[in-house]
C-alpha positions in Angstrom: 127.1 65.2 41.2 123.8 63.5 40.7 123.6 62.8 44.4 124.4 66.4 45.3 121.9 67.7 42.7 119.2 65.3 44.0 119.9 66.3 47.6 119.7 70.0 46.7 116.3 69.4 45.0 115.0 67.6 48.0 116.0 70.5 50.3 114.1 72.9 48.0 111.1 70.6 48.0 111.2 70.4 51.8 111.5 74.2 52.1 108.6 74.8 49.7 106.6 72.2 51.6 107.2 73.9 54.9 106.4 77.3 53.4 103.1 76.0 52.0 102.2 74.3 55.3 102.8 77.7 57.1 100.6 79.5 54.6 97.9 76.9 55.0 98.1 77.3 58.8 97.8 81.1 58.5 94.8 80.7 56.2 93.2 78.3 58.6 93.7 80.6 61.6 92.4 83.6 59.5 89.2 81.6 58.6 88.7 80.6 62.2 89.1 84.3 63.3 86.7 85.6 60.7 84.1 83.0 61.4 84.2 83.3 65.2 84.2 87.1 64.9 81.2 87.1 62.6 79.2 84.8 64.9 80.1 87.1 67.9 79.0 90.2 66.0 75.7 88.5 65.1 75.1 87.6 68.7 75.9 91.1 69.9 73.7 92.8 67.3 70.7 90.6 67.9 70.9 90.4 71.7 72.0 94.1 71.9 69.0 95.2 69.9 66.6 93.2 72.1 68.1 94.7 75.3 68.0 98.2 73.8 64.4 97.9 72.8 63.2 96.4 76.1 65.2 98.6 78.5 65.6 101.9 76.6 62.8 102.0 74.0 64.4 102.5 70.6 66.1 99.8 68.6 69.7 100.0 67.5 69.1 101.6 64.0 72.0 99.8 62.3 71.7 96.4 63.9 70.1 94.7 60.9 72.7 95.9 58.5 75.7 94.9 60.6 74.0 91.5 61.4 73.4 91.0 57.6 77.1 91.7 56.9 78.2 89.2 59.5 75.8 86.5 58.3 77.0 86.8 54.7 80.6 86.7 55.8 80.1 83.7 58.1 78.1 81.8 55.4 80.4 82.2 52.4 83.7 82.4 54.2 82.7 79.2 56.0 82.5 77.2 52.8 86.3 76.6 52.7 86.5 75.9 56.4 83.7 73.3 56.4 85.2 71.7 53.3 88.6 71.4 55.0 87.0 69.8 58.1 84.5 67.6 56.2 81.6 69.3 57.9 79.3 70.1 54.9 75.8 68.5 55.1 75.7 65.5 52.8 73.3 62.8 51.8 75.6 59.8 52.6 73.2 56.8 52.9 74.3 55.5 49.4 77.9 56.5 49.9 78.2 54.8 53.3 77.0 51.5 51.9 79.7 51.4 49.2 82.9 49.3 49.5 86.2 51.1 50.1 87.3 51.3 46.5 84.0 52.8 45.4 84.2 55.3 48.2 87.7 56.2 47.2 86.5 56.9 43.6 83.6 58.9 44.9 85.9 60.9 47.2 87.7 62.2 44.1 84.7 62.7 41.8 82.4 64.5 44.3 84.9 67.2 45.4 86.1 67.7 41.8 82.5 68.3 40.7 81.9 70.6 43.7 85.0 72.7 43.0 83.9 73.2 39.4 80.5 74.3 40.5 82.0 76.7 43.1 84.3 78.3 40.5 81.3 78.6 38.2 79.3 80.4 40.9 82.3 82.5 41.8 82.5 83.9 38.3 78.8 84.9 38.2 78.8 86.3 41.7 81.8 88.4 40.8 80.0 89.7 37.8 77.0 90.6 40.0 79.4 92.3 42.5 80.8 94.4 39.7 77.3 95.4 38.7 76.5 96.5 42.3 79.8 98.4 42.5 78.9 100.3 39.3 75.5 101.3 40.6 77.2 102.9 43.7 74.4 101.6 46.0 74.9 102.0 49.7 73.1 100.7 52.8 70.3 102.8 54.3 71.6 103.3 57.8 75.4 103.3 57.7 75.8 104.4 54.0 78.3 101.6 53.5 78.8 100.6 49.8 76.8 97.4 49.3 79.5 95.9 47.1 81.7 95.5 50.2 79.0 93.0 51.4 78.8 91.1 48.1 82.5 90.8 47.6 82.6 88.1 50.3 80.4 85.9 48.0 82.8 85.3 45.1 85.7 85.2 47.6 84.0 82.5 49.6 83.2 80.5 46.5 86.9 80.7 45.3 88.3 79.7 48.6 85.8 76.8 48.8 86.7 75.7 45.3 90.4 75.7 46.1 89.8 73.7 49.2 87.8 71.1 47.3 90.6 70.8 44.8 92.9 70.2 47.8 90.4 67.5 48.9 90.8 65.9 45.4 94.6 66.0 45.6 94.8 64.5 49.1 92.6 61.6 48.0 94.8 61.0 45.0 98.1 60.9 47.0 96.8 59.2 50.2 95.6 55.6 50.3 92.9 56.4 52.9 89.6 58.1 52.1 89.4 61.7 53.2 86.1 63.7 53.3 88.1 66.8 54.0 91.8 67.8 54.0 91.8 67.4 57.8 89.2 64.7 58.1 89.3 61.0 57.4 86.2 59.2 56.2 84.0 58.4 59.2 83.5 54.9 57.9 87.2 54.1 58.3 87.6 55.3 61.9 87.8 52.8 64.7 85.0 52.9 67.3 87.2 54.7 69.9 88.3 57.2 67.3 84.7 57.9 66.4 83.9 58.8 70.0 86.8 61.1 70.2 85.9 62.7 66.9 82.3 63.2 68.1 83.5 64.9 71.2 85.7 67.2 69.2 82.7 68.1 67.0 80.7 69.0 70.1 
């Protein structure tokens, strides 16, 4: 009976693990789509406005509002993606000089502190978004409610905070040092792996 019960629990754990992996994959693809779309929109708005002004005279009257929306979305929705890939800018001179054990401890403390800060910012940005919503303010050109722009700020902070918690967990359960859920510490890569990683970044 104990063996059957243990086997049954293992199957459930595997099913839950596969489900969470699929959810994580969907979130990753959604983040990639949102970020790539936002960058494309920024490019179209900026370049389109220049072309319109040079060839036809008038500017596209709504270009700055659409570009601003896209910049805010790309900036704050990119927090989670960059944390996952270990791509946030960091001052790592001191960290790189540390031995493995010290880097392992830091790889837990740093993302833990960052996640707390992001959840703290998410709370206050949500309160600000509620204030904007209550004022009923809209953009000048398109008359779009401004709170739709600001709602991506707390959402981005929450997603980033969750991702940094995941970074803490993976460093607790894995023996290697991870700077992101999908990224091993650069210091622990072999030279040939570093070159491959640099090519991927490019």
